[in-house]
C-alpha atoms as one frame of an Amber mdcrd trajectory, in Angstrom:
protein
-143.396  84.451 -34.052-139.980  85.702 -34.826-139.146  88.235 -36.395-137.257
  88.517 -39.848-136.173  90.662 -41.747-135.125  89.404 -45.631-132.667  90.777
 -48.085-133.331  90.120 -51.891-131.400  86.433 -52.300-133.985  85.266 -49.721
-136.679  86.913 -51.313-135.792  85.420 -54.694-134.946  81.959 -53.557-138.496
  81.938 -51.634-140.569  83.579 -54.068-138.973  80.764 -56.726-139.672  77.995
 -55.020-143.676  77.677 -55.297-145.031  76.102 -52.320-143.363  78.228 -49.656
-145.222  81.119 -49.865-148.591  80.605 -51.150-150.598  77.789 -52.731-148.861
  76.329 -56.085-149.821  73.645 -58.280-147.572  70.326 -57.729-147.583  69.252
 -60.744-143.730  71.066 -61.178-145.452  73.983 -62.704-143.392  77.603 -61.827
-144.938  79.376 -58.898-146.773  82.235 -59.910-146.099  85.909 -59.242-149.194
  87.965 -60.859-152.850  88.353 -60.126-155.011  85.725 -61.491-157.982  87.425
 -60.817-159.256  90.991 -59.886-158.158  91.599 -56.152-156.551  87.716 -56.329
-153.825  86.694 -53.960-152.777  83.523 -52.539-153.613  82.027 -49.794-151.333
  82.696 -46.125-150.543  78.910 -46.120-146.189  79.608 -46.485-146.291  77.581
 -42.979-142.218  77.960 -42.036-143.551  79.733 -38.827-142.132  83.247 -38.838
-142.618  86.653 -39.476-141.352  87.324 -42.736-140.855  91.032 -43.294-138.908
  92.612 -46.610-137.451  96.488 -46.351-137.868  99.167 -49.131-134.561  98.635
 -50.386-134.717  94.712 -50.555-138.413  95.227 -52.658-136.227  97.575 -54.586
-133.983  94.475 -55.449-136.534  91.975 -55.302-137.052  92.238 -59.523-137.686
  88.855 -60.689-137.335  85.364 -61.252-136.944  82.817 -64.107-140.164  80.745
 -65.386-140.222  78.555 -68.802-141.291  80.347 -71.287-145.117  79.079 -72.370
-144.121  78.787 -75.906-140.863  77.149 -75.133-141.048  75.670 -71.970-137.004
  74.429 -71.856-136.173  78.046 -72.210-136.049  80.049 -69.758-137.647  83.846
 -69.145-137.338  86.615 -66.873-140.657  86.761 -64.890-141.399  90.515 -62.806
-141.880  89.573 -59.487-145.354  91.309 -57.912-144.645  91.316 -53.586-147.970
  93.016 -53.199-149.750  89.143 -53.885-147.595  88.051 -51.682-148.321  90.889
 -49.131-152.042  90.767 -49.463-152.136  87.131 -48.335-150.301  88.235 -45.446
-147.167  85.863 -46.162-145.006  88.982 -46.823-144.969  92.079 -44.664-143.517
  95.895 -46.220-141.047  97.496 -43.694-138.943 100.664 -43.732-136.030 101.673
 -41.858-138.184 104.391 -39.547-135.796 106.520 -37.095-132.222 108.136 -37.267
-131.127 105.184 -34.773-131.848 103.004 -37.929-131.162 105.487 -40.440-127.443
 105.929 -39.021-126.717 101.764 -38.134-127.757 101.895 -42.366-125.065 104.775
 -43.447-122.893 102.652 -41.629-123.055  99.332 -43.274-123.838 100.006 -46.379
-120.203 101.000 -46.989-119.822  96.832 -45.875-122.621  95.426 -47.573-125.551
  96.325 -50.382-128.044  98.592 -49.837-130.716  95.148 -49.207-128.878  93.685
 -47.065-127.665  96.713 -45.433-130.964  97.885 -44.530-131.712  94.669 -43.098
-129.092  94.768 -40.652-130.159  98.238 -39.440-133.434  96.950 -39.040-132.633
  93.884 -37.135-130.301  95.122 -34.810-131.923  97.958 -33.945-135.229  96.003
 -33.422-134.260  92.660 -32.202-135.253  90.964 -35.078-133.131  88.118 -37.281
-132.228  88.544 -40.458-132.304  86.438 -43.130-129.521  86.643 -45.609-127.108
  83.475 -47.569-124.178  86.370 -48.400-121.147  85.080 -46.178-119.712  88.646
 -45.413-123.529  89.955 -44.464-122.872  86.456 -42.509-120.467  87.419 -40.837
-120.943  91.078 -40.060-124.844  90.078 -38.227-122.723  86.989 -36.414-120.036
  89.126 -34.844-123.154  91.770 -33.846-124.738  89.057 -32.306-127.588  89.313
 -34.463-129.641  85.829 -35.197-128.948  84.888 -38.703-131.304  82.490 -40.790
-130.275  81.156 -44.855-132.048  79.791 -47.410-131.764  76.471 -46.755-133.053
  76.558 -43.290-136.436  78.402 -44.401-136.922  75.976 -46.201-136.370  73.087
 -43.917-138.068  75.139 -41.289-141.220  74.816 -44.216-141.210  71.413 -44.655
-141.062  70.359 -41.037-143.782  72.721 -40.270-146.084  71.502 -42.927-144.759
  67.831 -42.612-143.851  68.192 -46.609-143.328  65.079 -48.740-139.497  63.770
 -49.679-141.421  64.686 -53.507-142.743  68.264 -52.511-139.607  69.114 -50.977
-137.309  68.075 -53.525-139.458  69.554 -56.208-139.393  73.361 -53.947-135.594
  73.214 -54.083-135.383  72.400 -57.804-137.567  75.108 -58.168-135.132  77.506
 -56.385-131.796  76.317 -58.285-133.769  76.227 -61.834-135.351  79.442 -60.856
-133.728  81.501 -59.274-129.904  80.258 -60.140-129.238  79.854 -55.782-127.545
  76.543 -54.325-126.221  76.817 -51.184-122.365  76.427 -50.580-121.107  73.362
 -48.788-120.302  75.065 -45.822-123.712  76.813 -45.706-126.035  76.198 -42.651
-128.550  72.960 -43.754-126.248  71.965 -47.166-126.173  68.009 -45.855-129.768
  68.317 -45.858-130.475  70.138 -48.428-128.067  67.704 -50.749-129.703  64.576
 -49.010-133.337  65.711 -50.260-132.233  66.138 -53.860-130.983  62.474 -53.641
-126.770  64.127 -54.058
């Protein structure tokens, strides 16, 4: 299974998606991010087919998604993301800069990128992992350095193909990402045509 270091944008998008990181309601309800009981956690059913790693710098930046206000469903409110919820199920794996080489590369890249992207870059480069990011600057640096790069649309498409998700389920996931994470891929992004087609554009 391929190892991938996720940046904050991709991670927030996956958390907002609902079905991709854990089993969620098919009724259009937003994804849950708190435990539903003592020790409760989602089942490990992401279906992406990749080993998803979250550097500590990224975890610090992954704060919240939007969800409907229980008292006013037409209004969106911030909902804290509990990454432990997904880590407990084995869907996400914590990682950190581990040695001098990774730290030095992180410092070098932090002058060009945000801390989360720089940490992903350093870890992926030194460990032979792929890097998941939607940031154009980070994608360019990674590609120029020979790193494999994957974006949110590509991650969601992998999930859709591996789980044989229905058109309705795919559309729900994409709508959740756009509504609860305020993310829509640029027309130049990989798999933009697939994303747009699934939303009937």
